[in-house]
Legacy VTK file of the C-alpha trace (Angstrom):
# vtk DataFile Version 3.0
C-alpha trace
ASCII
DATASET POLYDATA
POINTS 348 float
119.936 108.570 96.076
116.685 110.569 96.250
116.458 114.260 95.401
112.712 114.447 94.844
110.293 116.914 96.322
108.121 114.160 97.711
104.364 114.308 97.950
103.117 114.046 101.534
103.136 110.487 102.838
99.599 110.875 104.158
98.385 111.155 100.546
99.051 107.432 100.287
98.267 106.245 103.802
94.883 105.404 105.248
95.930 105.603 108.893
96.726 109.322 109.142
94.490 111.945 110.685
95.850 114.722 108.461
93.556 114.018 105.474
90.527 114.453 107.732
91.947 117.698 109.127
92.628 119.032 105.615
89.335 117.762 104.153
87.593 121.181 104.548
90.330 122.775 102.418
89.840 120.005 99.894
86.137 120.877 99.917
86.968 124.521 99.195
89.298 123.513 96.343
86.623 121.264 94.881
83.900 123.900 95.297
86.031 126.454 93.446
86.546 123.997 90.592
82.818 123.275 90.435
82.011 126.997 90.450
84.471 127.652 87.645
82.931 124.888 85.549
79.395 126.125 86.265
80.254 129.719 85.332
82.177 128.824 82.168
80.521 128.289 78.799
82.676 125.784 76.892
83.616 126.990 73.432
83.322 124.770 70.379
86.436 123.971 68.376
86.570 124.095 64.574
87.836 120.482 64.552
87.072 117.388 66.685
88.961 117.317 69.988
90.210 114.271 71.925
91.107 115.006 75.547
93.463 112.644 77.388
93.467 113.462 81.101
93.633 112.140 84.638
92.592 113.033 88.173
95.971 112.646 89.845
98.523 115.381 90.470
101.705 114.480 88.621
102.305 111.873 85.971
99.895 109.039 85.290
100.752 108.089 81.726
98.764 110.838 79.986
101.425 111.785 77.453
102.271 108.223 76.289
98.533 107.555 75.879
98.054 110.836 74.009
100.929 109.889 71.700
99.377 106.456 71.095
95.964 107.893 70.151
97.564 110.625 68.064
99.598 108.050 66.165
96.528 105.898 65.472
94.577 108.854 64.100
97.435 109.876 61.850
97.915 106.288 60.661
94.229 106.336 59.673
94.817 109.353 57.428
93.658 112.047 59.854
95.969 115.071 60.030
95.780 115.212 63.823
97.781 117.770 65.806
98.598 117.813 69.527
97.938 120.592 72.027
99.654 120.913 75.390
99.901 123.571 78.053
103.666 123.096 78.054
104.135 122.880 81.804
107.435 124.443 82.861
107.913 126.298 79.574
107.887 130.034 78.966
105.462 130.120 76.028
102.180 131.898 76.697
100.739 132.672 73.236
100.037 129.772 70.862
103.219 128.568 69.197
104.033 125.524 67.124
106.707 123.311 68.656
109.715 122.418 66.570
111.192 119.364 68.240
114.590 120.126 66.755
114.977 123.789 67.577
112.977 124.536 70.722
114.113 123.621 74.223
112.170 122.288 77.180
112.831 125.625 78.890
110.819 127.321 76.143
107.910 124.927 75.637
108.064 122.245 78.368
109.086 118.616 78.047
105.857 116.828 77.036
105.365 118.976 73.886
108.807 117.971 72.631
107.786 114.307 72.883
104.451 114.950 71.166
106.187 116.926 68.403
108.154 113.827 67.448
104.952 112.210 66.129
102.737 115.130 65.063
102.559 118.932 64.774
102.243 120.208 68.333
100.976 123.488 69.745
101.607 125.047 73.136
99.610 127.784 74.864
98.118 128.630 78.222
94.804 129.213 76.397
93.767 125.818 75.038
90.992 127.283 72.888
93.488 129.563 71.164
95.912 126.672 70.678
93.260 124.451 69.078
92.243 127.265 66.732
95.870 127.832 65.771
96.193 124.117 64.985
93.019 124.200 62.878
94.258 127.264 61.004
97.442 125.333 60.258
95.507 122.468 58.680
94.715 120.155 61.595
91.647 117.970 61.006
91.553 116.831 64.652
93.336 117.706 67.875
94.554 115.499 70.717
94.686 117.457 73.967
97.378 116.228 76.365
95.771 117.004 79.741
92.840 119.386 80.101
90.146 117.180 81.606
89.632 119.735 84.378
89.652 122.671 81.932
86.036 123.723 81.208
86.784 126.309 78.502
86.801 123.894 75.542
84.224 121.382 74.346
85.656 117.895 73.879
84.284 115.375 71.416
86.015 112.467 73.162
87.395 112.502 76.710
89.542 109.643 78.021
90.606 109.185 81.636
93.987 107.525 82.212
94.587 105.582 85.434
97.971 104.064 86.174
97.182 100.998 88.254
100.646 100.931 89.806
100.067 104.412 91.234
96.309 104.450 91.784
94.660 107.513 93.330
96.283 107.527 96.747
93.861 108.128 99.615
91.157 109.225 97.166
90.875 112.755 98.571
91.064 116.110 96.801
93.972 118.543 97.212
95.427 119.313 99.705
93.971 116.415 101.707
94.985 114.009 98.954
96.536 113.868 95.466
93.359 114.320 93.394
92.484 117.302 91.229
88.824 116.351 91.542
86.826 113.393 92.883
87.161 110.287 90.739
83.372 109.975 90.500
83.007 113.407 88.909
85.767 112.780 86.401
84.163 109.479 85.398
80.856 111.276 84.829
82.469 113.421 82.116
84.523 110.919 80.145
83.664 108.520 77.340
86.204 105.833 78.248
89.018 104.947 80.635
92.472 103.576 79.893
94.007 101.530 82.707
97.756 101.196 82.335
99.370 97.921 83.398
96.183 95.869 83.214
93.603 95.456 85.935
96.283 96.333 88.433
96.010 97.343 92.021
93.331 99.323 93.816
90.143 97.741 95.082
89.483 93.967 95.040
88.715 92.982 91.455
90.961 95.687 90.067
90.226 99.023 88.503
87.466 97.848 86.119
85.366 96.882 89.152
86.213 100.161 90.901
85.253 102.194 87.828
82.136 100.104 87.325
80.804 101.109 90.733
80.647 104.694 89.491
79.896 104.139 85.771
78.811 100.604 85.043
78.643 101.138 81.287
81.908 103.035 80.846
84.303 101.256 78.454
87.594 100.347 80.151
90.594 99.693 77.910
93.701 97.920 79.205
97.198 98.921 78.142
100.781 98.718 79.285
104.016 100.596 78.721
106.537 98.456 76.862
110.186 99.311 76.109
111.242 99.503 72.474
113.781 97.101 70.975
116.426 99.842 71.092
115.736 100.370 74.793
116.101 96.648 75.491
119.475 96.524 73.755
120.803 99.275 76.033
119.984 97.191 79.106
122.390 94.350 78.337
124.842 95.725 80.909
124.385 97.155 84.425
122.719 100.567 84.468
122.346 103.482 86.832
118.839 104.870 86.324
117.789 108.448 86.999
114.510 110.270 86.446
112.803 113.567 87.188
109.180 112.634 86.536
106.056 112.527 88.669
106.780 109.031 89.976
110.445 108.065 89.401
109.915 104.840 91.329
107.636 103.597 88.539
110.483 103.921 86.022
112.873 102.094 88.334
110.279 99.387 88.982
109.769 98.909 85.228
113.498 98.372 84.767
113.562 95.798 87.557
110.556 94.057 86.024
112.471 93.769 82.749
115.215 91.894 84.586
117.586 94.832 84.340
120.793 94.775 86.401
120.089 98.017 88.275
123.302 99.302 89.839
121.620 102.322 91.403
118.856 104.913 91.109
118.705 108.703 91.383
115.343 110.486 91.721
114.888 114.173 90.913
111.817 116.441 91.194
109.236 116.336 88.391
110.270 118.469 85.368
113.767 118.942 86.858
116.077 121.029 84.671
119.342 119.112 84.617
122.612 120.984 85.033
126.024 119.841 83.769
126.927 119.193 87.403
123.913 116.888 87.814
124.914 114.819 84.814
128.603 114.653 85.652
127.693 113.382 89.125
125.503 110.682 87.597
128.098 109.710 84.972
130.816 109.443 87.614
128.581 107.380 89.918
127.753 105.059 87.021
131.412 104.676 86.038
132.311 103.791 89.619
129.837 100.900 89.405
130.798 99.891 85.842
127.317 100.863 84.718
125.743 102.992 81.994
123.444 105.949 82.908
119.870 105.562 81.612
116.802 107.793 81.835
113.344 108.349 80.352
112.539 110.073 77.057
110.807 112.831 79.007
114.005 113.433 81.003
116.226 113.242 77.920
114.789 116.434 76.407
115.811 118.303 79.575
119.436 117.192 79.507
122.161 119.699 78.593
122.943 119.256 74.901
126.547 118.190 75.529
125.401 115.512 77.982
122.955 113.650 75.773
125.513 111.271 74.273
126.587 110.232 77.766
123.146 108.824 78.633
121.008 106.049 77.123
117.299 106.753 76.750
114.720 104.100 77.576
111.944 104.694 75.065
108.547 103.158 75.815
105.300 102.848 73.899
101.715 102.149 74.901
100.540 98.684 73.896
96.764 98.198 73.992
95.345 94.833 74.941
92.460 95.218 72.454
93.535 97.395 69.539
90.278 96.992 67.553
88.384 98.339 70.580
90.611 101.433 70.636
90.029 101.919 66.915
86.296 101.612 67.580
86.592 104.307 70.246
88.312 106.652 67.785
86.228 105.813 64.702
83.328 108.280 65.280
85.780 111.117 65.847
87.801 110.131 62.773
84.629 110.078 60.693
83.626 113.499 62.017
87.043 114.868 61.075
86.788 113.493 57.555
83.141 114.561 57.163
84.147 118.143 57.828
86.915 117.792 55.275
84.720 115.791 52.851
87.333 113.058 52.553
87.043 109.233 52.299
86.334 106.962 55.246
89.182 106.470 57.739
90.972 103.136 57.598
90.411 102.289 61.264
89.403 98.638 61.055
LINES 1 349
348 0 1 2 3 4 5 6 7 8 9 10 11 12 13 14 15 16 17 18 19 20 21 22 23 24 25 26 27 28 29 30 31 32 33 34 35 36 37 38 39 40 41 42 43 44 45 46 47 48 49 50 51 52 53 54 55 56 57 58 59 60 61 62 63 64 65 66 67 68 69 70 71 72 73 74 75 76 77 78 79 80 81 82 83 84 85 86 87 88 89 90 91 92 93 94 95 96 97 98 99 100 101 102 103 104 105 106 107 108 109 110 111 112 113 114 115 116 117 118 119 120 121 122 123 124 125 126 127 128 129 130 131 132 133 134 135 136 137 138 139 140 141 142 143 144 145 146 147 148 149 150 151 152 153 154 155 156 157 158 159 160 161 162 163 164 165 166 167 168 169 170 171 172 173 174 175 176 177 178 179 180 181 182 183 184 185 186 187 188 189 190 191 192 193 194 195 196 197 198 199 200 201 202 203 204 205 206 207 208 209 210 211 212 213 214 215 216 217 218 219 220 221 222 223 224 225 226 227 228 229 230 231 232 233 234 235 236 237 238 239 240 241 242 243 244 245 246 247 248 249 250 251 252 253 254 255 256 257 258 259 260 261 262 263 264 265 266 267 268 269 270 271 272 273 274 275 276 277 278 279 280 281 282 283 284 285 286 287 288 289 290 291 292 293 294 295 296 297 298 299 300 301 302 303 304 305 306 307 308 309 310 311 312 313 314 315 316 317 318 319 320 321 322 323 324 325 326 327 328 329 330 331 332 333 334 335 336 337 338 339 340 341 342 343 344 345 346 347
């Protein structure tokens, strides 16, 4: 069953004439973005800022990677906060997210996930949100998305590429799925994180592709792994549903884990689930003697009464070279502690 608002098929295909027809509009979109960046003077933040972003419309693992970096900073003794735009939420002025009392309708779904590991702030104005975090005691900020936002200076920018999704036909909106050309994004970042290893893309994998644009750019490999609790919930057949950027990736992960997948249901990204949605899923699962499962990002959008009916598949980012990630974060951690005049961080 598929209820998604699908992206155009020609975004993924190389044999369509439509990308060429729409390329001038993509040029206009890109020119507007360049003009905005050229006419904007980035403002400095009172604390070091890590930006975790991507070039692709929709999900590409930004939030799990932001959570992973946030957790490492906090484990090193840095009081790091998160900042998110809160896509789909109603909040406009900076507000601190309480994971227990605010709903996804109010603040969006990603902030509720971030708030489980660190104080999290939501605002349309990222500069204002970072200042609010600093005023609340933050010693560093991890920005979930914002690579294309020129209003704020970033001390460390990381580009996330999901190798199972790639960058489609490589063209800019609306001719393709990119917010900006990959080459320009790579020019502005300090490192790249490739999820799922070297992955797909060009021959030689993403490290070779990235190296053609920035030969010296550090590329860190990582993968999404289910938690032990998630694995225990997959001991019986499941009916999986998701309303994320690429539901098929979630379903593929379950298959790769050897899960007995009785069925799948795909919803649009950021879908707000109704009781009717959930009852339909629960009934379909019962008819197949299966248990409904979904992602953590979907779980925060479920009606409160429905949450006990669904198992949540929690995942975490596992880095192939953890010392290298600590080395990437160490200068920022030192800068945060220097401003606070505290001891050295314990990033090994």
